[in-house]
C-alpha positions in Angstrom: -7.3 -11.6 -23.3 -9.7 -9.5 -25.3 -9.5 -5.7 -25.8 -11.6 -4.8 -22.8 -9.4 -6.8 -20.5 -6.3 -5.0 -22.0 -7.9 -1.6 -21.5 -8.9 -2.6 -17.9 -5.3 -3.6 -17.1 -3.9 -0.4 -18.8 -6.3 1.7 -16.7 -5.2 0.0 -13.4 -1.5 0.4 -14.2 -1.9 4.0 -15.1 -3.8 4.7 -11.9 -1.0 3.1 -9.9 1.6 5.1 -11.7 -0.4 8.3 -11.3 -0.7 7.7 -7.5 3.1 7.0 -7.3 3.9 10.2 -9.2 1.6 12.3 -7.1 3.1 10.8 -3.9 6.6 11.5 -5.2 5.6 15.1 -5.9 4.0 15.5 -2.5 6.5 13.7 -0.2 9.8 13.4 -1.9 10.4 16.7 -3.8 9.6 19.8 -1.8 10.7 22.3 -4.4 9.4 23.2 -7.9 10.0 19.6 -9.2 7.2 18.4 -7.0 4.6 20.4 -8.9 5.8 18.8 -12.1 5.6 15.3 -10.7 2.1 16.0 -9.4 0.9 17.5 -12.7 2.1 14.5 -14.6 0.4 12.2 -12.1 -2.9 14.1 -12.8 -2.3 13.6 -16.5 -2.0 9.9 -16.0 -5.3 9.9 -14.2 -6.9 11.7 -17.2 -5.5 9.2 -19.7 -6.7 6.3 -17.4 -10.2 7.9 -17.4 -10.1 7.9 -21.3 -9.1 4.3 -21.3 -11.9 3.4 -19.0 -14.4 5.3 -21.2 -13.2 3.4 -24.2 -13.8 0.1 -22.6 -16.7 -1.6 -24.4 -16.7 0.9 -27.3 -13.8 -0.3 -29.4 
């Protein structure tokens, strides 16, 4: 596996974890904790976006 493949897999894993965190925040926790889970999920999307942008440049 080269570095682009590793970044691709990291991006996919972070997207899956981000979706899971947003789903937990939306469906499992109805109080204030849900906002925390959803914001961390959005943060995972942002980091996955950076990993995708780095693919091919490193």
